[in-house]
Steps between C-alpha positions, in 0.01 A plus 500: 500500500216537751379219720167482318676438168681192621222244490161473331389139497215254437398235755301175473392299806342153476340322796576134555157379382523718189839363390564196285667288771386647832802727536480855619641718220610861527667676209616852413679671216765740627485794260748782556556845357759395242524228238809345660536471878678166543382248758649191661351198676665420834475314828553711812632291789443600863863601547473738204185676620569850642415580862501878458322584177519841332337587167690676223208673324323630811570583863359170630703295747410219739659254743407151385420199721744221573471152347394579141395221267674418174312639198517555126480844339541679167690818592658755273827380349647842581405620847561874467123551547473238774394137513155485337466129586154482339396135528603189689416204719649436844601169655160471671332505157356848539504702178501876462488740206551873555378724366214581267521879482146637535323834489312701758327839504566850624269484803688200639839659444379813674370314805794257533801626302768264375822505702860510376614289796257222414537154348457438127553255217877525528482356851188293556612151398830528689346621827200263492544164325778356724289553814157355419361148532163544325337731250292658777815570702634687199206740508537548874873574478459759225208649691724558802772654283244737344369596842851584625673631188233571240565483126605736221273342235175310450552129437336162469691225683437126451553206735423131458557167667365154421149593613447875471566803283480850648503826305588812699454859380644811659336842477655823619800491727379253764168336408431166339261212454559135404262240361534124488437389142223236491631154414281474188582848367766689309603867503662729244658818641627762248651795694165600651343471842297182469344379828131586514253425784673455838331293771646626826330219694667227294851462642545174309499677166587864576780674688543878522665789679362540854362847436384453141128556563558794733744657256244484218218637716696787654629617162166459316657273241213259431271649237277190478278280716743208542867466593640438153878532527548558127238777490633672811874467447542446124509720191297519180717718281532522123841335539334205675270451199792468259776361724331277759144382446558365145740242642242370747241498220716288271600255775141450617393465137749214469405319820121541476404644166123470542498708818679796340315541170327818619820658637744726315874558545426823687237355735509606866269216598730198461485285815801429723404142594421299188440138399642333190307270268780242521780393731793740464840366393857628499460550123187711551687729737795527262274581206309773681811658649657498152190629324462803277127494415530218248183444293367847583530826304755629753801272437812720451672214311222460245579587140436870448468580872551863603471696823145583396401134452688384814411759767531269801804391700549125440587250774795357309721805467864572417561633853435165670816381676377175650196287570478265795220246536521377859346154535443317829386151408276263698542126541878493476767508767518852642872513422417463130173695495626849411594597145589845371432517127725776363490691172746782437458808276192569282237227531364484143837354397632300799416178683423391855753271671415297814751525784450309825561743788627261768855551372842626608564707187358594161645426154779735396325604178214639708704609804799682352330764288745770396451875478594496131363281225618138509300237312623230739264652758137393475385858550708648220437217254128554542537878480680468166229268368231746610660796323554308176156340487298807599622686191445200271200340669328337204824353366625356831195414712464145366851413623425661836173313545665168410771570760242586764297186439804272511657660807179513703441135415852427614435692822201283591698190406783610731266551795372146458850356453641680803208398720539136397877488526505652847190343653700316767731788600454753777691757703842612371524217246183623331614863510827404329317290241254778416786748464667270247170435321441873456843528338407239241171675429673834447769348279239358262296821491806714433594276206151538356506876563836539325364309202198733485725805524701375203183446295341838565832680454534342157143586405512856632841562345358432155217750552684812611483816285780506245495126434621452142581193296575429132135398468413872532623555141 
């Protein structure tokens, strides 16, 4: 399997004034090259963090700083291809999601080739998140790594803290730009270069490689009148029109329908920075990142759908391994402010579960994912549900939707209960209490998930070819 096949994702970013409660929200589906690539949810303590890091899928290696922070991550359950930590929050309440695989063009690759010794998705969370104390510091650290080591792929990298969200895009082996997402805006990124106009005089909202302007000028890369990063560094291929842009079109259609009525799924003109017509909730993010063009002619689960009627790659896809919504909340004690909402396997059929990240450990059902199928693991239980329901969508979706509504309601209830029960605790006592509270949350969700698995297994089992009863006579 090539590196480029390992992850093709969809990202949503929501500024604090665009979210329902003033939180910063960053979220990303991790979509890999196969339908089953098991994931686990873990806490990495400082004593477990490597000091000499070496990748398994590339030639990248680096000496890491001393004094790492504790952080959460969702690495591969089997590490033969490396860590792939993907998404987490550190003990300073800085969140990171890496990476949104993006596209570039031939002129960029010719002027600044990718490098086999560079950093990539396998590595980025592990070598960055434990060492940063703000979202901006995350951009700066990755920028230094790119300057020294380069990269073997083009990626979008996301950082957030309680006040800011930064989206960073690499292009070629060593070049990059990052933009602070406006507080009242949201962004959808679907495997394409997204950042548009860059203001080099605005260091508050833009960061970039030191030689970015010179590099573009010397290699005659700017074909327009303005420095539009997407136009200079991105791609506009036929694959983009079927694989990437339709996802942005559907998401923007959901968040601000009136503004997208003149756009089509293959539009090249969709904006990067956008504004919703309502405050964005956790449920909104889950719906969009589970979506498959519902209520359009392109839904692959619609009755009678074929490859001809569903020509676009949906957001909610069988190859999703996990979704993390990383929430840094305002107006609560900082030690309780960070929540990682986790959904494992394919999103049309799973649920989001809120886990406080100021913890010593994660629940065993989410932590101890096995290499082989075991329905006691959250990942595998959800994978089994996804396989059964995808083939019998119309017969099973009502049970799935009921499960999702009940469990998401329970998740919000748990956040309120845990906040209230632990309002007077701090330091190690609070960390211990949140660890225990997460266990209770996971136990309830796993019971509900097992019940759903039993229901859809019974329904699907009665619909397989060859089913025969005495009523057939």
